[in-house]
PAVOBA-516794 format. One record per residue: residue in one letter; residue number from 1; x, y, z of N, C-alpha, C, O, CB in turn. Coordinates in Angstrom, 1 decimal, padded with zeros to 4 digits, m for minus. Glycine has a CB too. Layout:
BEGIN
code pos n.px n.py n.pz ca.px ca.py ca.pz c.px c.py c.pz o.px o.py o.pz cb.px cb.py cb.pz
A NUM X Y Z X Y Z X Y Z X Y Z X Y Z
...
This chain:
BEGIN
code pos n.px n.py n.pz ca.px ca.py ca.pz c.px c.py c.pz o.px o.py o.pz cb.px cb.py cb.pz
M 1 088.9 013.5 039.0 088.0 012.5 038.5 088.2 011.2 039.3 089.3 010.8 039.5 088.4 012.2 037.0
Q 2 087.1 010.6 039.7 087.1 009.4 040.5 087.0 008.2 039.5 086.3 008.2 038.5 086.0 009.4 041.5
P 3 087.8 007.1 039.9 087.7 006.0 039.0 086.4 005.3 039.1 085.7 005.3 040.1 088.8 005.0 039.4
D 4 086.0 004.7 038.0 084.7 003.9 038.0 085.0 002.5 038.4 085.3 001.6 037.5 084.1 004.0 036.5
T 5 084.9 002.2 039.7 085.2 000.8 040.1 084.0 000.2 040.7 083.0 000.8 041.1 086.3 000.9 041.2
I 6 084.0 m001.1 040.8 082.9 m001.9 041.3 083.4 m002.5 042.6 084.5 m003.1 042.7 082.5 m003.0 040.3
V 7 082.6 m002.4 043.6 083.0 m003.1 044.9 082.8 m004.6 044.8 081.8 m005.0 044.3 082.1 m002.5 046.1
P 8 083.8 m005.4 045.2 083.7 m006.8 045.1 082.6 m007.3 046.0 082.3 m006.8 047.0 085.0 m007.5 045.5
A 9 081.9 m008.3 045.5 080.8 m008.9 046.2 081.3 m009.8 047.4 082.3 m010.4 047.2 079.9 m009.8 045.3
E 10 080.6 m009.7 048.5 081.0 m010.6 049.6 080.4 m012.0 049.3 079.2 m012.1 048.9 080.5 m010.1 050.9
V 11 081.2 m013.0 049.4 080.8 m014.4 049.1 080.7 m015.2 050.3 081.6 m015.2 051.1 081.7 m015.0 048.0
E 12 079.6 m016.0 050.5 079.5 m016.9 051.6 080.6 m018.0 051.4 080.7 m018.6 050.4 078.1 m017.5 051.6
T 13 081.3 m018.2 052.5 082.4 m019.2 052.4 081.9 m020.6 052.4 082.7 m021.5 052.1 083.4 m019.0 053.5
S 14 080.7 m020.9 052.9 080.2 m022.2 053.0 079.3 m022.6 051.9 078.6 m023.6 051.9 079.5 m022.4 054.3
S 15 079.2 m021.8 050.8 078.3 m022.1 049.7 078.9 m023.2 048.8 080.1 m023.3 048.7 077.9 m020.9 048.9
E 16 078.1 m023.9 048.1 078.5 m024.9 047.1 077.8 m024.6 045.9 076.5 m024.7 045.8 078.3 m026.4 047.6
V 17 078.5 m024.3 044.8 077.9 m024.0 043.5 078.2 m025.1 042.5 079.3 m025.6 042.4 078.4 m022.6 043.0
M 18 077.2 m025.5 041.8 077.3 m026.6 040.8 076.7 m026.1 039.5 075.8 m025.3 039.5 076.7 m027.9 041.3
A 19 077.1 m026.7 038.4 076.6 m026.4 037.1 076.2 m027.7 036.4 076.8 m028.8 036.7 077.6 m025.6 036.2
S 20 075.2 m027.6 035.6 074.7 m028.8 034.9 074.1 m028.4 033.5 073.7 m027.3 033.3 073.7 m029.6 035.7
V 21 074.0 m029.4 032.6 073.3 m029.2 031.4 072.1 m030.1 031.4 072.3 m031.3 031.5 074.2 m029.4 030.1
E 22 070.9 m029.6 031.2 069.7 m030.4 031.1 069.3 m030.5 029.6 069.0 m029.5 028.9 068.5 m029.8 031.9
E 23 069.4 m031.7 029.1 069.0 m032.0 027.7 067.6 m032.2 027.5 066.9 m032.8 028.3 069.8 m033.2 027.1
G 24 067.0 m031.7 026.4 065.6 m031.8 026.1 065.3 m031.1 024.8 066.3 m030.9 024.0 064.7 m031.2 027.2
P 25 064.1 m030.7 024.5 063.8 m030.0 023.3 064.6 m028.7 023.2 065.1 m028.4 022.1 062.3 m029.7 023.2
V 26 064.9 m028.1 024.3 065.8 m027.0 024.4 066.8 m027.3 025.5 066.4 m027.4 026.6 065.0 m025.6 024.7
D 27 068.1 m027.4 025.1 069.1 m027.7 026.1 069.3 m026.5 027.0 069.4 m025.4 026.5 070.5 m028.1 025.4
R 28 069.4 m026.7 028.3 069.5 m025.6 029.3 070.7 m025.8 030.1 071.1 m026.9 030.5 068.2 m025.5 030.1
F 29 071.4 m024.7 030.4 072.5 m024.6 031.4 071.9 m024.2 032.7 071.1 m023.2 032.8 073.6 m023.6 030.9
I 30 072.3 m024.9 033.8 071.7 m024.6 035.1 072.9 m024.3 036.0 073.9 m025.1 036.1 070.9 m025.8 035.7
L 31 072.8 m023.2 036.8 073.8 m022.9 037.8 073.1 m022.7 039.1 072.2 m022.0 039.2 074.6 m021.5 037.4
A 32 073.6 m023.5 040.1 072.8 m023.5 041.4 073.8 m023.5 042.6 074.8 m024.1 042.5 071.9 m024.8 041.4
D 33 073.3 m022.8 043.6 074.0 m022.8 044.9 073.2 m023.8 045.7 072.1 m023.5 046.2 074.0 m021.4 045.6
I 34 073.8 m025.0 045.9 073.0 m026.1 046.5 072.9 m025.9 048.0 072.3 m026.7 048.7 073.6 m027.4 046.1
S 35 073.6 m024.9 048.6 073.5 m024.7 050.0 072.4 m023.8 050.4 072.1 m023.5 051.6 074.9 m024.1 050.5
Q 36 071.6 m023.3 049.4 070.5 m022.4 049.6 069.3 m022.9 048.8 069.4 m023.5 047.8 070.9 m020.9 049.1
D 37 068.1 m022.7 049.4 066.9 m023.1 048.7 066.6 m022.0 047.7 066.8 m020.8 047.9 065.7 m023.2 049.7
D 38 066.1 m022.5 046.5 065.7 m021.6 045.4 066.8 m020.7 044.9 066.5 m019.6 044.5 064.5 m020.8 045.8
A 39 068.1 m021.1 045.0 069.2 m020.2 044.6 069.8 m020.9 043.3 070.8 m021.5 043.3 070.3 m020.1 045.7
F 40 069.1 m020.6 042.2 069.6 m021.2 040.9 069.1 m020.3 039.7 068.3 m019.4 039.9 069.0 m022.6 040.7
M 41 069.8 m020.5 038.6 069.4 m019.8 037.4 069.5 m020.7 036.2 070.4 m021.6 036.3 070.3 m018.5 037.2
T 42 068.7 m020.5 035.2 068.8 m021.4 034.0 068.8 m020.4 032.8 068.2 m019.4 032.8 067.6 m022.4 034.0
L 43 069.4 m020.9 031.7 069.4 m020.2 030.5 069.6 m021.2 029.4 070.2 m022.3 029.6 070.4 m019.0 030.4
K 44 069.2 m020.8 028.2 069.5 m021.7 027.0 070.9 m022.0 026.9 071.8 m021.0 027.1 068.9 m021.1 025.7
L 45 071.3 m023.2 026.6 072.7 m023.6 026.5 073.4 m022.7 025.4 074.6 m022.4 025.6 072.9 m025.0 026.2
D 46 072.7 m022.4 024.4 073.3 m021.6 023.3 073.7 m020.2 023.8 074.6 m019.5 023.3 072.4 m021.4 022.1
D 47 073.0 m019.7 024.9 073.2 m018.3 025.4 074.3 m018.3 026.5 074.8 m017.3 026.9 072.0 m017.8 025.9
A 48 074.7 m019.5 027.0 075.7 m019.6 028.1 077.1 m019.4 027.5 077.4 m019.8 026.4 075.6 m021.0 028.8
A 49 077.9 m018.7 028.3 079.3 m018.4 027.9 080.1 m019.7 028.0 079.9 m020.5 028.9 079.9 m017.3 028.8
S 50 081.0 m019.9 027.0 081.9 m021.0 027.1 083.0 m020.8 028.1 083.2 m019.6 028.6 082.6 m021.3 025.7
L 51 083.7 m021.8 028.6 084.7 m021.6 029.6 085.8 m020.6 029.1 086.2 m019.8 029.9 085.4 m022.9 029.9
P 52 086.3 m020.7 027.9 087.3 m019.7 027.5 086.8 m018.3 027.5 087.6 m017.4 027.8 087.8 m020.0 026.1
A 53 085.5 m018.1 027.3 084.9 m016.7 027.3 084.9 m016.2 028.8 084.9 m015.0 029.0 083.5 m016.7 026.7
W 54 084.8 m017.1 029.8 084.7 m016.7 031.2 086.1 m016.3 031.7 086.1 m015.6 032.7 084.2 m017.8 032.0
R 55 087.2 m016.7 031.0 088.5 m016.4 031.6 088.9 m015.0 031.3 090.0 m014.6 031.7 089.5 m017.3 031.0
């Protein structure tokens, strides 16, 4: 039986990732790689994981 493993992703060493919260009618969490054009994701703040959940 072979183990069910995931190959680690290769990460660009020169990337810069930032997070932000945009307040409005619906608060949004934004995660962006500012070293790349159009490299971001947004989701409702209520759906974002808290820091303790990420550990």
